[in-house]
C-alpha positions as MATLAB code, in Angstrom:
seq = 'MKKILALATTLLVAVALIASTAEASKSKASATNITLATYVWQPATVKAMNAIVDSWNKSHSNIQVKIVPVDVNSVHDKLLTSFVGGAAADIVHDEAADIAGFTEQGYLANLTPLIPKSLKSEIPKSVWDTTNFGHKITGVPIMLQTYNVFANMTALKAAGVKA';
ca = [
      13.482  -36.168  -11.239;
      15.569  -38.214   -9.515;
      17.667  -39.692  -12.055;
      18.236  -36.420  -13.570;
      19.335  -35.085  -10.116;
      21.903  -38.159  -10.038;
      22.820  -37.233  -13.510;
      23.433  -33.673  -12.614;
      25.464  -34.488   -9.574;
      27.472  -37.107  -11.744;
      28.002  -34.707  -14.669;
      29.187  -31.708  -11.787;
      31.706  -34.339  -10.149;
      32.994  -35.377  -13.358;
      33.690  -32.052  -14.610;
      35.164  -30.356  -11.549;
      36.969  -33.683  -11.498;
      38.380  -33.051  -15.040;
      38.649  -29.566  -14.642;
      40.749  -29.697  -11.584;
      43.246  -31.773  -13.338;
      43.098  -29.792  -16.331;
      43.326  -26.221  -14.554;
      46.905  -27.137  -13.029;
      48.107  -27.732  -16.077;
      46.757  -24.738  -18.125;
      47.276  -20.828  -17.391;
      44.246  -18.917  -16.081;
      44.184  -16.796  -18.937;
      43.243  -19.438  -21.652;
      39.685  -21.598  -21.286;
      39.837  -25.543  -20.319;
      37.180  -27.303  -23.115;
      35.944  -30.151  -21.964;
      34.204  -32.505  -23.768;
      30.710  -35.005  -22.311;
      29.828  -37.500  -24.620;
      26.335  -38.769  -23.225;
      23.391  -40.993  -25.043;
      20.589  -38.855  -23.365;
      17.808  -39.039  -25.457;
      14.683  -38.479  -23.763;
      13.351  -34.905  -24.144;
      13.169  -33.977  -20.694;
      16.577  -35.473  -20.013;
      18.149  -33.598  -22.704;
      16.581  -30.437  -21.523;
      18.043  -30.747  -18.168;
      21.391  -31.895  -19.171;
      21.470  -28.426  -21.637;
      20.589  -26.560  -18.781;
      23.010  -28.237  -16.182;
      26.018  -27.749  -18.839;
      24.546  -24.023  -19.587;
      24.517  -23.195  -15.837;
      28.089  -24.555  -15.503;
      29.499  -22.366  -18.809;
      28.049  -19.308  -17.663;
      29.472  -19.957  -14.146;
      32.565  -21.140  -14.956;
      34.092  -18.672  -17.909;
      37.459  -20.641  -17.550;
      36.069  -24.491  -17.767;
      33.713  -24.800  -20.745;
      31.764  -27.650  -21.194;
      30.706  -29.119  -24.852;
      28.390  -31.687  -24.905;
      28.564  -34.659  -27.891;
      25.487  -36.495  -28.365;
      26.095  -40.138  -28.425;
      23.021  -42.376  -30.245;
      21.528  -44.454  -27.831;
      21.271  -47.364  -29.878;
      25.066  -47.144  -30.471;
      26.979  -46.151  -27.257;
      29.382  -49.128  -27.041;
      30.468  -48.587  -30.671;
      30.964  -44.976  -30.545;
      32.561  -44.848  -27.429;
      35.263  -48.135  -28.173;
      35.805  -46.420  -31.779;
      36.716  -42.987  -30.233;
      38.882  -44.550  -27.541;
      40.819  -46.650  -29.921;
      40.860  -43.985  -32.518;
      42.289  -41.525  -29.688;
      39.622  -39.357  -30.071;
      37.268  -39.848  -26.875;
      35.684  -37.258  -24.990;
      36.844  -36.190  -21.558;
      33.784  -37.368  -20.144;
      32.126  -40.277  -20.992;
      28.226  -41.259  -20.046;
      27.838  -44.822  -20.571;
      26.321  -48.234  -18.721;
      27.970  -50.283  -15.928;
      28.386  -52.991  -18.332;
      31.301  -51.238  -20.691;
      33.216  -50.285  -17.637;
      35.165  -53.412  -16.855;
      36.389  -53.899  -20.467;
      37.078  -50.454  -21.325;
      39.052  -50.346  -17.399;
      41.043  -53.456  -18.728;
      41.655  -52.012  -22.255;
      43.312  -48.946  -20.401;
      40.727  -46.217  -21.923;
      39.201  -45.087  -18.305;
      41.110  -43.107  -15.613;
      41.390  -44.152  -12.163;
      39.351  -41.501  -10.449;
      39.992  -42.894   -7.009;
      42.120  -40.218   -5.510;
      39.871  -37.477   -7.085;
      36.564  -38.257   -5.662;
      35.553  -36.275   -2.486;
      35.166  -38.362    0.480;
      31.169  -37.186    0.957;
      30.510  -38.354   -2.545;
      31.996  -41.974   -1.500;
      30.073  -42.049    1.520;
      26.845  -41.062    0.105;
      27.072  -44.500   -1.986;
      27.039  -48.028   -0.971;
      30.392  -49.668   -1.036;
      28.522  -52.770   -3.047;
      27.525  -49.913   -5.615;
      30.987  -48.149   -5.959;
      32.332  -52.270   -6.031;
      30.342  -52.038   -9.466;
      32.785  -49.509  -10.884;
      35.932  -50.843   -9.093;
      38.919  -52.865  -11.130;
      41.785  -53.464   -9.631;
      41.929  -51.133   -6.926;
      40.497  -48.272   -9.626;
      37.565  -46.953   -9.483;
      36.692  -46.011  -13.405;
      33.524  -44.642  -13.215;
      30.929  -42.803  -10.906;
      27.763  -44.734  -10.551;
      24.760  -42.587  -10.767;
      21.526  -44.848  -10.508;
      20.675  -48.157   -9.898;
      17.636  -50.087  -12.275;
      15.978  -53.145  -11.229;
      14.262  -55.134  -13.739;
      11.105  -57.060  -13.392;
       9.504  -59.722  -15.254;
       5.741  -60.173  -15.757;
       4.253  -63.022  -16.703;
       0.873  -64.192  -17.514;
       0.338  -67.088  -15.352;
      -3.131  -68.413  -16.763;
      -1.883  -68.251  -20.349;
       1.674  -69.728  -19.116;
      -0.261  -73.051  -17.468;
      -2.509  -73.305  -20.490;
       0.415  -73.783  -22.705;
       2.134  -76.347  -20.043;
       4.697  -74.160  -19.178;
       5.850  -74.423  -15.598;
       6.976  -70.814  -13.758;
];
């Protein structure tokens, strides 16, 4: 549930940031259409994402978000191809490992001036540092993952492996 809430918060912040920029340049008579490329794939997360976007679209008729599903097994390749081809989504959901390269290649916008101080203060600086390259924040962290290694010490010792 925390992951879904974090994803929802990030989506809303990202949509608001993009929308505020886009809204300044468009007349109020026409809707601003925003695409969100995401690799959510677990049924509960997909359902939550769809509900969040539907809710946003119902309450913001002048700013409409369209989800562009990306296969979880080819996120990097899909994003890179869309960036190089000039057809990238307005908002992308991706892992931190890609941010440095995509920033260095000029594909990600500097979000620093658009991030509300309240959001900035809720996330530790060390976490923001994972999305900060050359004094440009090019991503909004939504979660942290810890990986653990479990080992059968009896089997390792029997095999002569020193842990």
